[in-house]
C-alpha positions as CSV (number, residue, x, y, z in Angstrom):
1,M,-92.5,-83.2,-185.1
2,N,-93.0,-79.5,-185.1
3,I,-96.3,-79.9,-186.9
4,F,-97.5,-81.9,-184.0
5,I,-96.4,-79.4,-181.4
6,S,-98.2,-76.5,-183.1
7,A,-101.6,-78.2,-183.1
8,W,-101.1,-79.5,-179.6
9,R,-100.1,-76.1,-178.3
10,R,-103.4,-74.5,-179.3
11,S,-105.3,-77.4,-177.8
12,T,-103.9,-77.2,-174.3
13,I,-103.9,-73.5,-174.1
14,I,-107.6,-73.3,-174.9
15,I,-108.5,-75.7,-172.1
16,T,-106.4,-74.0,-169.5
17,F,-107.4,-70.4,-170.0
18,S,-111.0,-70.7,-171.2
19,L,-112.2,-73.1,-168.4
20,T,-110.2,-71.5,-165.6
21,V,-111.3,-67.9,-166.4
22,S,-114.9,-68.9,-166.9
23,F,-115.2,-70.9,-163.7
24,L,-113.6,-68.3,-161.6
25,S,-116.3,-65.8,-162.5
26,A,-119.2,-68.2,-162.5
27,S,-121.9,-67.7,-159.9
28,C,-124.5,-70.2,-161.0
29,S,-126.4,-72.6,-158.8
30,A,-124.3,-74.5,-156.3
31,P,-124.7,-78.1,-157.6
32,K,-124.3,-77.0,-161.3
33,F,-121.3,-74.9,-160.4
34,S,-119.7,-77.7,-158.4
35,E,-120.0,-80.1,-161.3
36,C,-118.7,-77.5,-163.7
37,K,-115.7,-77.1,-161.4
38,Q,-115.1,-80.9,-161.4
39,L,-114.9,-80.9,-165.2
40,S,-112.6,-77.8,-165.1
41,K,-110.3,-79.4,-162.6
42,I,-109.7,-82.5,-164.7
43,A,-109.2,-80.5,-167.9
44,T,-106.8,-78.2,-166.1
45,E,-104.9,-81.0,-164.6
46,I,-104.6,-82.8,-168.0
47,S,-103.4,-79.5,-169.6
48,H,-100.7,-79.0,-166.9
49,Q,-99.5,-82.6,-167.2
50,V,-99.3,-82.2,-171.0
51,I,-97.3,-79.0,-170.7
52,E,-95.0,-80.5,-168.1
53,L,-94.3,-83.8,-170.0
54,S,-93.8,-82.0,-173.3
55,D,-91.3,-79.5,-171.8
56,N,-93.9,-76.7,-172.3
57,R,-95.0,-78.2,-175.6
58,T,-91.5,-78.1,-177.2
59,T,-90.3,-81.7,-176.9
60,K,-89.2,-83.6,-180.0
61,N,-88.7,-86.7,-177.9
62,P,-91.2,-89.4,-179.2
63,E,-91.2,-91.2,-175.9
64,K,-92.4,-88.1,-174.1
65,V,-95.0,-87.5,-176.8
66,L,-96.3,-91.0,-176.2
67,Q,-96.4,-90.3,-172.5
68,V,-98.6,-87.3,-173.4
69,A,-100.9,-89.7,-175.3
70,D,-101.1,-91.8,-172.0
71,V,-102.1,-88.6,-170.1
72,F,-104.9,-88.0,-172.6
73,E,-106.1,-91.5,-172.1
74,E,-106.0,-91.1,-168.3
75,G,-107.9,-87.8,-168.8
76,A,-110.6,-89.7,-170.7
77,Q,-110.9,-92.2,-167.8
78,A,-110.9,-89.4,-165.2
79,M,-113.7,-87.6,-167.1
80,E,-115.7,-90.8,-167.3
81,S,-115.3,-91.5,-163.6
82,L,-117.1,-88.3,-162.6
83,E,-120.6,-88.9,-161.3
84,L,-122.5,-85.9,-162.6
85,K,-126.2,-85.4,-162.1
86,D,-126.7,-82.5,-164.6
87,T,-127.7,-84.2,-167.9
88,E,-126.2,-81.4,-170.0
89,L,-122.9,-81.7,-168.2
90,Q,-123.0,-85.4,-168.6
91,E,-123.1,-84.9,-172.3
92,Y,-120.1,-82.5,-172.1
93,Q,-118.3,-85.0,-169.9
94,K,-118.9,-87.7,-172.5
95,N,-117.7,-85.4,-175.3
96,F,-114.5,-84.4,-173.4
97,A,-113.7,-88.1,-172.7
98,Q,-114.1,-88.8,-176.4
99,F,-112.0,-85.8,-177.3
100,Y,-109.2,-87.1,-175.0
101,R,-109.4,-90.6,-176.4
102,N,-109.2,-89.2,-179.9
103,Q,-106.3,-86.9,-179.0
104,A,-104.4,-89.9,-177.5
105,Q,-105.0,-92.0,-180.7
106,V,-104.0,-89.2,-183.1
107,T,-100.9,-88.6,-181.1
108,R,-100.0,-92.2,-181.3
109,D,-100.8,-92.3,-185.0
110,F,-98.5,-89.3,-185.5
111,I,-95.6,-90.9,-183.7
112,A,-96.1,-94.2,-185.6
113,A,-96.1,-92.3,-188.9
114,R,-92.9,-90.5,-187.8
115,D,-91.2,-93.8,-186.9
116,R,-92.2,-95.3,-190.3
117,K,-91.1,-92.1,-192.0
118,D,-94.6,-92.0,-193.6
119,I,-95.1,-88.4,-194.5
120,S,-98.6,-88.9,-195.8
121,A,-99.7,-90.6,-192.6
122,A,-98.0,-87.8,-190.5
123,K,-99.9,-85.2,-192.5
124,L,-103.2,-87.0,-192.0
125,A,-102.5,-87.2,-188.3
126,H,-101.7,-83.4,-188.3
127,Q,-105.0,-82.7,-190.1
128,N,-106.8,-84.8,-187.5
129,M,-105.2,-82.9,-184.7
130,E,-106.4,-79.6,-186.3
131,K,-109.9,-81.0,-186.4
132,L,-109.7,-82.0,-182.8
133,G,-108.5,-78.5,-181.9
134,N,-111.6,-77.1,-183.6
135,T,-113.8,-79.7,-181.8
136,E,-112.2,-78.8,-178.5
137,E,-112.7,-75.1,-179.0
138,K,-116.4,-75.6,-179.6
139,L,-116.7,-77.9,-176.6
140,V,-115.0,-75.5,-174.3
141,T,-117.2,-72.6,-175.6
142,Q,-120.3,-74.7,-175.0
143,I,-119.3,-75.6,-171.5
144,N,-118.3,-72.0,-170.7
145,N,-121.7,-70.8,-172.0
146,Y,-123.5,-73.4,-170.0
147,C,-121.6,-72.9,-166.7
148,L,-121.6,-69.1,-166.8
149,P,-124.6,-67.3,-165.3
150,N,-127.2,-66.0,-167.8
């Protein structure tokens, strides 16, 4: 279970700090900034829920971890429900929703592997989490670069 928490920790911290700091200092056009804030708000809320449910990312309780997977799924739905006009932000919105769905799935895969005591499947789930963390970092960087003034 500790393997899961380490990958997860990096993921949730990236969202919270990168997006929050960037959007606080952004001074771009009002509609674009407003839409950037909408994306940031959802990402920050999801991050906070993950931290709370996982006892600050230290839980070893599989039921809580599965609740976190549900939060990621809800995050995907919340992202998809935004009505953004900016086409580039729409792409980031789609990518974030997919990231959350993938994170939910790999979380469930990890718990299933744990329950089956399938070390190979657990390692694969961990590798997938690491890849998702890298994907998330790139996505957050792209959004920050787009939302920050030139």
